[in-house]
N, C-alpha and C positions, 0 to 999 in steps of 0.2 A: 514646661508649659502648663499653666494652671487654668482651669475653668471650674466653676462650682457645680456644673451639671455635665454628665457624661455625653449627652447628645451634642453639646457645644464643643466639648473636647474632641469628639470624633470628627466634627466638621473642620475644626482647626487642623487636626492631624492630616485629614484628606487634602486640605488646601496646601499645607506645607509640602507633603509628599508630591502633590501634583506640580507645584512650582519647581521643586528640585528635579523631578523627572523630565519636565519640559526643558530645563536648562541642559540636562544630560543629553536629551534627544537632539538638541541643536548643537551639541559639541562645545557648549560654553564651559562645562566642567567635566572632570574625569569621573569614571565610575568610583574610583577610590575616594574622591572628595565627596561625591554623592552619598556613598555608604557611611563615611565618617560623620558627615553632617547629620544625617538622619539617625545614626546610632548614638549621637551625643545628646539627643533630646529626650528628656524624661517627661512623660505626660501624666498628670495627676489631677484628681478632684479633691485631694486631701490638703487643706491649708497648712497642716503641720509639716508637710514636705518642704515648705518654704522657710522653715525656722533657721536654717544655717546658710541661707543664700546671701551672697555678698552684694548683689546688684539686681534690683527688680525693675523691669520696664512694664508699666501698666498701659493697657490699650483698651480699656472699657469704653463703650459708646459715649458720645459727648453729652453726658448728663452729670452735672456737678453733684447732685445728691447721691447718685450711684458711686461716683468716685470718692466722695467723702466717706460713705459707708465702708468702702473697701479699705481705704487708708486707715480708718479707725480700727478695723479688725486686724489689718496687717501689723499695726504697731504693737499689738499684744502677742503676735505670733513670731515675728522676726527678731533676730538678735539685735542689740543696740547699734552695732556697727553697720547694719544693712543700709545701703543707699537706695532711696526710692526715686524713680524717674517716671514722669508721665509723658505719654506720647500724644497728649492733647494737641489739637491744631489751633484751638481758639479760646480755651478756658484759662482762667487765672492760675498760674503755677503757685503764686503766693498764697492764694486762698486754700489750695489743697495742702501746701506745705504746713500751714498753720494748724490744720486739723489733724495732721499726721502724727503729731507729738514729737517729731524730729525735723523741724524746719531747717536746721543747719545741714541736714543730710538729704536734702530734697532738691531735685533739678528737673528740668524739662528736657526730653530728647525726642524731638519731633521728626519722625521719618516721613518719607513721601512715597506714595503709591505709583507703580508697583514697587514694593520695598526691595525685592530681589534685583531690580534693575536701576532704580534711582539712587544716585550716589550721595545726595545731600542729606545732612541731618542738622537741624537747628538745636543747639545746646543752650538751654535757658537757665540763667541764674536769677535768684531773687536777692533782696537785701539781707535775707537770713542765711543764704548758702555759704557754708564754709569753703574758702578758696581751695583747700586741698581736695574737698569733695568734688568741686567743679572741675578741677584739673584731672581727677580720676575719670570722671564722666567724659570729658573732652578726649582724653587719651584712649578710652575704651572705644569711642566711635571710630577713631583712626585704626585701632587694632582689628576691627571687624571689616576693614576695607572701605569705609565710607569717608566722605569729606565733611568735616565739622565746621560750622560757623557759630558764632556766639551772639546772643542778643539778650537784653534785659527783658523783664516780664512786661511786655507791652502787648496790647490786643493784636492777635494774629502773628506776633513775632515779626520776622522780616517778610517772608514770602506772602503769607495770606494778608498781612496788613497792606501790602501793595496790590496783591492780586484780586482779592474779593471786592474792594471798592471799584476796581476797574471793570469787573464783571457787571457790577450794578450799573455803572455808567453805560455799558453796552446795552443792557436790558432797558434802561431809561430811554436811550436813543431809539430803540425799536418801539417802545411804548408811545413815544411822541410822534412816531412816523417819520423820523428824520431820514432813515435808510432801512433797507430790507435786511432781514436776518442773514441772507446769503451774502449781501454786499458788505455788511459789517465784518463778517468773518473773513471774507476774501481780502478786505482792506488791511486787517491786522496781520494776516499771513504774508501778503506780498509787500505791504508798506512798512511793517514793523518787524518782519522776520520771525513772527511767532509760528511755531509748528502747528498750532491749532487755534482757530478763531475763538473769541471769548464766549459766544453763545453755544458753540459746540462743546467747549470746555465746561461751561456751567451744566449742560446736560450730562456730560461725562461724570462730573463730580457728583451730581445729584441735586436737583433744584430744591429738594427738601433740606439738604445739607447746607446749601448756600443761604436759604432763608433762615435756618436755625442759627447759623453763625451771625448773620446780620441782625436778626432780631435781638440776640443777646447783646450785641454791641450797641445797638440803638437804645436799648433799655438801660444799659449801664453807663453809656457815654452820650446822653441826649444832646449835648452841645457840640459834638464833633461833626462838622459839616460833611465829612467824607463818608459817614455812616448813614445810608438812606436805603429804604425798602421800596422797590418798584411795585406798583399794584399788580401788574401782570404776573410777577413772580409769585405773589401770594395766591392769585387766582389759579394759576397752574397747579400749585401744590394742593390747594383745596379741592381741585378737580381730580387729583390723583395722577396728574401728568408730571412725573418726576424726572424725566429724561431717559437716559440709557437704561436704567434699571427697570422701567416700566414700558419701554419701547416707544415712548412719546414724551416730548417736552417742547423745546423750540424746534427740534427736528423729530422726524420719525426715525426709529432705530431698528436695525436687524442685528441682534446680538450686540457686538461692540462697534458696529459700523453705522454712522448716520447715512440715511438714504434720501434725504431731501427735507427742506423746511416744512413745517406744519403750515398748511394754508389757513 
């Protein structure tokens, strides 16, 4: 596990250890597996420790400039055979691959939160990806106990390409006054079998994250009718009401639990 600064590395270590210990406490894993998992991770702030790595999964925040800078530097550190994989949920894999200097050894591997519980991983190939490299990445996902699906490099891949526009439609429905926040969510839970309503989910993901994804898509694909930005979404983000992470969005939140729609 690599971070450029010790404080971020320490936070990552704490989160990993917390997740493993929570699974252990619930009886989901054995003490032996917990110990071997934690013991297999090397934490470092030294990029040279990545020089002999076979497979690197990048999980930098969704900022293309930061990701491009990272891949530019990794290209000079890692051996030529190293495969690069981005965990981005919405940015172009092709764009990152082309800046990396090894586009044929570049894929997307999009995990879903919480990673320790969610089984799905989208494995993304570009027009540059070597088929053998893609096959290795796809097999690796299975080797770590996840379920792999494949998609070409299209905005949002499979899940977010379908999910994010549907969240925007729910927000637009609320904005127009077609239905209440509570009734929209109840309808999708009881009528469509969704475990969480779209407005609750938008809050849970983070309204700033939803806005960031959609803004990028609207700017890059202005003629795609599915990509729209509701005004109330931008207004909430501008006001600092980001959902679960700030305790207020479309709902009021207490920790990870919504406690009622914002009036």
